[in-house]
C-alpha positions in Angstrom: -3.6 -9.8 2.1 -3.3 -13.2 3.7 -1.9 -16.3 2.1 -5.4 -17.8 2.3 -6.4 -15.8 -0.8 -4.9 -18.5 -3.1 -6.9 -21.3 -1.6 -10.3 -21.0 -3.3 -12.0 -18.5 -5.6 -14.0 -16.1 -3.4 -15.2 -12.6 -2.8 -12.9 -9.8 -1.5 -11.2 -10.8 1.8 -10.7 -8.6 4.8 -7.5 -9.2 6.8 -8.0 -8.7 10.5 -6.2 -5.7 12.0 -4.5 -5.5 15.4 -7.5 -3.6 16.8 -10.1 -6.1 15.7 -11.6 -8.9 17.7 -9.7 -11.8 16.1 -10.9 -14.7 18.4 -13.1 -17.3 16.8 -14.7 -20.4 18.1 -15.3 -23.6 16.2 -16.4 -27.2 16.8 -16.2 -30.3 14.7 -19.3 -32.0 13.5 -18.6 -35.1 15.5 -17.6 -33.2 18.7 -20.7 -32.5 20.8 -20.2 -29.6 23.2 -16.4 -29.4 22.6 -15.4 -26.1 21.1 -12.0 -24.6 20.3 -11.0 -21.0 20.5 -8.3 -19.6 18.3 -7.4 -16.6 16.1 -8.7 -16.1 12.6 -6.7 -13.9 10.2 -9.1 -13.0 7.4 -12.7 -13.4 6.3 -15.0 -12.9 3.3 -18.6 -13.8 2.5 -17.4 -17.2 1.2 -15.1 -18.3 3.9 -12.3 -17.5 6.3 -8.9 -18.7 7.5 -7.7 -19.2 11.1 -4.5 -20.3 12.8 -4.4 -23.2 15.4 -2.0 -25.7 16.7 -1.7 -28.8 14.5 -2.8 -31.1 17.3 -6.2 -29.3 17.5 -6.6 -28.5 13.8 -9.5 -30.1 11.9 -8.6 -32.3 8.9 -9.1 -31.6 5.2 -12.8 -31.9 4.2 -14.0 -31.9 7.8 -17.3 -30.1 8.4 -17.0 -27.6 11.3 -19.3 -25.0 12.8 -17.7 -21.6 13.3 -18.9 -18.7 15.4 -17.7 -15.4 13.9 -17.5 -12.2 15.9 -18.7 -9.1 14.2 -19.1 -5.5 15.2 -21.1 -4.3 18.3 -20.9 -7.6 20.0 -22.8 -9.4 17.2 -21.8 -12.8 15.9 -22.9 -15.3 13.3 -22.5 -19.1 13.5 -22.7 -21.5 10.5 -21.1 -24.6 9.0 -18.0 -24.5 6.9 -15.9 -27.1 5.0 -12.1 -27.3 5.5 -10.5 -26.8 2.1 -6.9 -26.3 3.1 -4.5 -27.1 6.0 -0.8 -26.1 5.8 2.1 -25.0 7.9 1.9 -21.4 9.0 4.8 -19.0 9.5 4.3 -16.0 11.8 5.1 -13.2 9.4 3.1 -10.3 10.9 4.7 -8.5 13.9 1.4 -8.3 15.8 0.8 -12.0 15.5 4.0 -12.9 17.3 2.6 -11.7 20.6 -0.4 -14.0 20.4 -0.6 -16.9 22.8 -1.0 -19.9 20.5 -2.0 -23.2 22.0 1.2 -24.9 20.8 4.5 -24.5 19.0 3.3 -26.0 15.7 0.7 -23.6 14.2 -1.1 -24.4 11.0 -3.2 -22.3 8.7 -6.7 -23.7 8.2 -8.9 -22.3 5.4 -12.6 -23.1 5.3 -15.4 -22.4 2.9 -19.0 -21.7 4.1 -21.5 -24.4 3.3 -24.6 -22.9 1.7 -24.4 -19.8 3.9 -28.0 -18.3 4.3 -28.7 -15.0 2.7 -29.3 -13.3 6.0 -25.8 -14.3 7.3 -24.3 -13.2 4.0 -25.8 -9.8 4.2 -24.7 -9.3 7.8 -21.1 -10.4 7.0 -21.0 -8.2 3.9 -22.2 -5.1 5.7 -19.6 -5.7 8.5 -16.8 -6.2 5.9 -17.8 -3.1 3.9 -17.6 -1.1 7.1 -14.2 -2.5 7.8 -12.9 -1.9 4.3 -14.0 1.8 4.6 -12.2 2.1 8.0 -9.0 0.6 6.5 -9.2 3.0 3.5 -9.7 6.0 5.8 -6.8 4.9 8.0 -4.5 4.5 5.0 -5.5 7.9 3.8 -4.9 9.5 7.2 -1.5 7.8 7.3 -0.6 9.0 3.9 -1.6 12.6 4.8 0.4 12.4 8.0 3.5 11.2 6.1 3.1 14.0 3.6 2.8 16.6 6.4 5.7 15.1 8.2 7.8 15.3 5.1 6.9 18.9 4.5 7.6 19.8 8.1 11.1 18.2 7.8 12.1 19.2 4.3 9.8 22.1 3.6 12.4 24.8 4.0 14.8 22.9 1.6 12.0 22.8 -1.0 11.4 26.5 -0.6 15.1 27.3 -1.0 15.5 25.1 -4.0 12.4 26.7 -5.6 13.8 30.2 -4.9 17.2 29.4 -6.4 15.5 27.9 -9.4 13.4 31.0 -10.0 16.4 33.3 -9.4 18.5 31.3 -11.9 15.8 31.5 -14.5 15.3 35.2 -14.0 19.1 35.8 -14.2 19.4 34.0 -17.5 16.3 35.8 -18.9 17.5 39.2 -17.7 21.0 39.0 -19.2 19.7 37.5 -22.4 17.7 40.7 -23.2 19.0 43.0 -25.9 20.5 46.4 -25.1 18.4 49.6 -25.5 20.1 50.6 -28.8 19.8 47.1 -30.3 18.5 47.2 -33.9 17.7 43.8 -35.4 17.9 45.3 -38.9 21.4 46.5 -38.6 24.2 44.0 -38.5 27.9 44.4 -37.7 30.2 44.2 -40.8 32.7 41.4 -40.6 35.8 42.4 -38.7 34.3 45.4 -36.9 32.7 43.5 -34.0 35.7 41.3 -33.4 38.7 43.0 -35.0 41.1 40.5 -33.7 39.5 37.8 -35.9 39.8 39.8 -39.1 42.8 37.9 -40.4 42.2 39.0 -44.0 42.6 42.7 -43.2 45.7 42.1 -41.2 47.2 40.0 -44.0 46.4 42.7 -46.6 47.9 45.4 -44.4 51.1 43.4 -43.9 51.5 42.8 -47.7 51.4 46.6 -48.4 54.0 47.3 -45.7 56.3 44.7 -47.3 
Protein backbone atom coordinates (compact mmCIF):
# COMPACT_ATOMS: atom_id res chain seq x y z
CA UNK A 1 0.00 0.00 0.00
CA UNK A 2 1.00 3.61 -0.43
CA UNK A 3 2.81 5.78 2.07
CA UNK A 4 -0.37 7.89 2.24
CA UNK A 5 -1.97 5.28 4.53
CA UNK A 6 -0.27 6.89 7.56
CA UNK A 7 -1.65 10.37 6.94
CA UNK A 8 -5.20 10.18 8.29
CA UNK A 9 -7.52 7.50 9.62
CA UNK A 10 -9.72 6.27 6.79
CA UNK A 11 -11.34 3.33 5.08
CA UNK A 12 -9.41 0.70 3.08
CA UNK A 13 -7.33 2.31 0.38
CA UNK A 14 -6.88 1.00 -3.14
CA UNK A 15 -3.45 1.49 -4.73
CA UNK A 16 -3.64 2.24 -8.44
CA UNK A 17 -2.27 -0.48 -10.73
CA UNK A 18 -0.31 0.05 -13.97
CA UNK A 19 -3.41 -0.83 -16.01
CA UNK A 20 -5.65 1.70 -14.24
CA UNK A 21 -6.46 5.21 -15.40
CA UNK A 22 -4.28 7.13 -12.96
CA UNK A 23 -4.75 10.66 -14.26
CA UNK A 24 -6.66 13.07 -12.07
CA UNK A 25 -7.62 16.72 -12.46
CA UNK A 26 -7.87 19.24 -9.66
CA UNK A 27 -8.30 22.98 -9.21
CA UNK A 28 -7.72 25.24 -6.24
CA UNK A 29 -10.66 27.06 -4.73
CA UNK A 30 -9.21 30.44 -5.74
CA UNK A 31 -8.25 29.40 -9.28
CA UNK A 32 -11.21 29.90 -11.58
CA UNK A 33 -10.99 27.81 -14.73
CA UNK A 34 -7.36 26.79 -14.11
CA UNK A 35 -6.99 23.03 -13.65
CA UNK A 36 -3.99 20.76 -13.11
CA UNK A 37 -3.63 17.21 -14.43
CA UNK A 38 -1.42 14.78 -12.58
CA UNK A 39 -1.20 11.18 -11.33
CA UNK A 40 -2.92 9.87 -8.23
CA UNK A 41 -1.57 6.76 -6.56
CA UNK A 42 -4.32 5.59 -4.21
CA UNK A 43 -7.89 6.31 -3.19
CA UNK A 44 -10.55 5.41 -0.62
CA UNK A 45 -14.01 6.70 0.24
CA UNK A 46 -12.42 9.26 2.58
CA UNK A 47 -9.64 10.68 0.43
CA UNK A 48 -6.81 10.11 -2.01
CA UNK A 49 -3.16 10.89 -2.66
CA UNK A 50 -1.53 12.21 -5.82
CA UNK A 51 1.92 13.17 -7.03
CA UNK A 52 2.75 16.54 -8.58
CA UNK A 53 5.67 18.89 -9.00
CA UNK A 54 6.22 21.07 -5.95
CA UNK A 55 5.78 24.28 -7.95
CA UNK A 56 2.21 23.26 -8.86
CA UNK A 57 1.29 21.55 -5.59
CA UNK A 58 -1.45 23.00 -3.36
CA UNK A 59 -0.54 24.03 0.16
CA UNK A 60 -1.47 22.42 3.44
CA UNK A 61 -5.13 23.10 4.38
CA UNK A 62 -5.99 24.30 0.86
CA UNK A 63 -9.43 23.40 -0.41
CA UNK A 64 -9.31 21.91 -3.90
CA UNK A 65 -11.83 20.35 -6.23
CA UNK A 66 -10.81 16.97 -7.62
CA UNK A 67 -12.23 15.04 -10.56
CA UNK A 68 -11.72 11.31 -10.07
CA UNK A 69 -11.88 8.85 -12.99
CA UNK A 70 -13.77 5.64 -12.31
CA UNK A 71 -14.69 2.64 -14.42
CA UNK A 72 -16.48 2.75 -17.79
CA UNK A 73 -15.59 6.38 -18.35
CA UNK A 74 -17.42 7.54 -15.23
CA UNK A 75 -16.00 10.17 -12.91
CA UNK A 76 -16.96 12.07 -9.78
CA UNK A 77 -15.93 15.58 -8.77
CA UNK A 78 -15.93 16.99 -5.25
CA UNK A 79 -14.07 19.15 -2.78
CA UNK A 80 -11.17 17.91 -0.70
CA UNK A 81 -8.90 19.39 1.95
CA UNK A 82 -5.11 19.04 1.72
CA UNK A 83 -3.95 17.24 4.87
CA UNK A 84 -0.36 16.42 3.95
CA UNK A 85 2.38 17.54 1.56
CA UNK A 86 5.79 15.87 1.58
CA UNK A 87 8.65 14.89 -0.70
CA UNK A 88 7.97 11.85 -2.80
CA UNK A 89 10.51 9.22 -3.82
CA UNK A 90 9.78 7.18 -6.93
CA UNK A 91 9.78 3.66 -5.51
CA UNK A 92 7.57 1.78 -7.92
CA UNK A 93 9.09 0.69 -11.21
CA UNK A 94 6.02 1.64 -13.26
CA UNK A 95 5.95 5.17 -11.82
CA UNK A 96 9.45 5.88 -13.14
CA UNK A 97 8.20 5.97 -16.72
CA UNK A 98 5.58 8.63 -16.02
CA UNK A 99 6.14 12.11 -17.40
CA UNK A 100 5.97 14.33 -14.32
CA UNK A 101 5.72 18.07 -14.75
CA UNK A 102 9.03 18.68 -12.98
CA UNK A 103 12.00 17.18 -11.25
CA UNK A 104 10.82 17.81 -7.68
CA UNK A 105 7.70 15.65 -7.13
CA UNK A 106 5.78 15.81 -3.87
CA UNK A 107 3.08 13.60 -2.45
CA UNK A 108 -0.18 15.38 -1.66
CA UNK A 109 -2.79 13.67 0.50
CA UNK A 110 -6.32 15.07 0.60
CA UNK A 111 -9.44 14.27 2.58
CA UNK A 112 -12.91 14.67 1.10
CA UNK A 113 -15.04 17.44 2.57
CA UNK A 114 -18.49 16.08 3.48
CA UNK A 115 -18.62 13.75 0.51
CA UNK A 116 -22.27 13.19 -0.54
CA UNK A 117 -23.74 9.74 0.03
CA UNK A 118 -24.22 9.19 -3.70
CA UNK A 119 -20.56 9.91 -4.42
CA UNK A 120 -19.51 7.64 -1.54
CA UNK A 121 -21.61 4.76 -2.90
CA UNK A 122 -20.20 5.16 -6.41
CA UNK A 123 -16.60 5.24 -5.19
CA UNK A 124 -17.14 2.29 -2.83
CA UNK A 125 -18.62 0.16 -5.61
CA UNK A 126 -15.73 0.98 -7.91
CA UNK A 127 -13.18 0.18 -5.21
CA UNK A 128 -14.89 -3.09 -4.27
CA UNK A 129 -14.68 -4.14 -7.91
CA UNK A 130 -11.01 -3.18 -8.06
CA UNK A 131 -10.21 -5.06 -4.84
CA UNK A 132 -11.84 -8.18 -6.29
CA UNK A 133 -9.83 -7.82 -9.49
CA UNK A 134 -6.59 -7.50 -7.54
CA UNK A 135 -7.47 -10.53 -5.40
CA UNK A 136 -8.22 -12.62 -8.50
CA UNK A 137 -5.01 -11.46 -10.17
CA UNK A 138 -2.95 -12.40 -7.11
CA UNK A 139 -4.65 -15.80 -6.96
CA UNK A 140 -3.92 -16.41 -10.65
CA UNK A 141 -0.29 -15.39 -10.16
CA UNK A 142 0.03 -17.71 -7.18
CA UNK A 143 -1.44 -20.60 -9.16
CA UNK A 144 0.83 -19.87 -12.11
CA UNK A 145 3.87 -19.84 -9.83
CA UNK A 146 2.81 -23.18 -8.32
CA UNK A 147 2.32 -24.74 -11.75
CA UNK A 148 5.64 -23.36 -12.93
CA UNK A 149 7.36 -24.79 -9.86
CA UNK A 150 5.79 -28.21 -10.42
CA UNK A 151 6.70 -28.11 -14.10
CA UNK A 152 10.34 -27.36 -13.22
CA UNK A 153 10.84 -29.53 -10.13
CA UNK A 154 7.99 -32.05 -10.41
CA UNK A 155 10.22 -34.94 -11.52
CA UNK A 156 12.58 -34.29 -8.62
CA UNK A 157 9.68 -34.38 -6.19
CA UNK A 158 8.49 -37.70 -7.67
CA UNK A 159 11.99 -39.23 -7.46
CA UNK A 160 12.38 -38.06 -3.86
CA UNK A 161 8.96 -39.48 -2.93
CA UNK A 162 9.78 -42.80 -4.64
CA UNK A 163 13.12 -43.09 -2.84
CA UNK A 164 11.47 -42.26 0.48
CA UNK A 165 8.83 -44.96 -0.02
CA UNK A 166 11.46 -47.49 -1.16
CA UNK A 167 13.58 -46.79 1.92
CA UNK A 168 10.60 -47.17 4.22
CA UNK A 169 9.62 -50.46 2.54
CA UNK A 170 13.22 -51.73 2.75
CA UNK A 171 13.43 -51.05 6.49
CA UNK A 172 10.00 -52.59 7.10
CA UNK A 173 10.68 -55.69 5.02
CA UNK A 174 14.02 -56.59 6.60
CA UNK A 175 12.71 -55.88 10.09
CA UNK A 176 10.15 -58.67 9.76
CA UNK A 177 10.83 -61.92 11.76
CA UNK A 178 11.81 -65.14 9.99
CA UNK A 179 9.10 -67.81 9.38
CA UNK A 180 10.36 -70.05 12.24
CA UNK A 181 10.51 -67.21 14.74
CA UNK A 182 8.80 -67.99 18.07
CA UNK A 183 8.51 -65.11 20.53
CA UNK A 184 8.04 -67.59 23.41
CA UNK A 185 11.35 -69.28 22.87
CA UNK A 186 14.53 -67.40 23.61
CA UNK A 187 18.12 -68.31 22.94
CA UNK A 188 20.15 -69.44 26.01
CA UNK A 189 23.10 -67.22 26.79
CA UNK A 190 26.13 -68.16 24.79
CA UNK A 191 24.36 -70.19 22.09
CA UNK A 192 23.36 -67.31 19.90
CA UNK A 193 26.71 -65.55 20.13
CA UNK A 194 29.26 -68.22 21.25
CA UNK A 195 32.18 -65.89 20.85
CA UNK A 196 30.79 -63.71 23.63
CA UNK A 197 30.44 -66.57 26.16
CA UNK A 198 33.59 -65.71 28.10
CA UNK A 199 32.46 -67.69 31.15
CA UNK A 200 32.32 -71.01 29.25
CA UNK A 201 35.72 -70.41 27.68
CA UNK A 202 37.19 -69.59 31.08
CA UNK A 203 35.72 -72.72 32.69
CA UNK A 204 37.00 -74.93 29.85
CA UNK A 205 40.46 -73.41 30.14
CA UNK A 206 40.60 -74.06 33.89
CA UNK A 207 39.86 -77.79 33.46
CA UNK A 208 42.50 -78.15 30.80
CA UNK A 209 45.05 -76.59 33.14
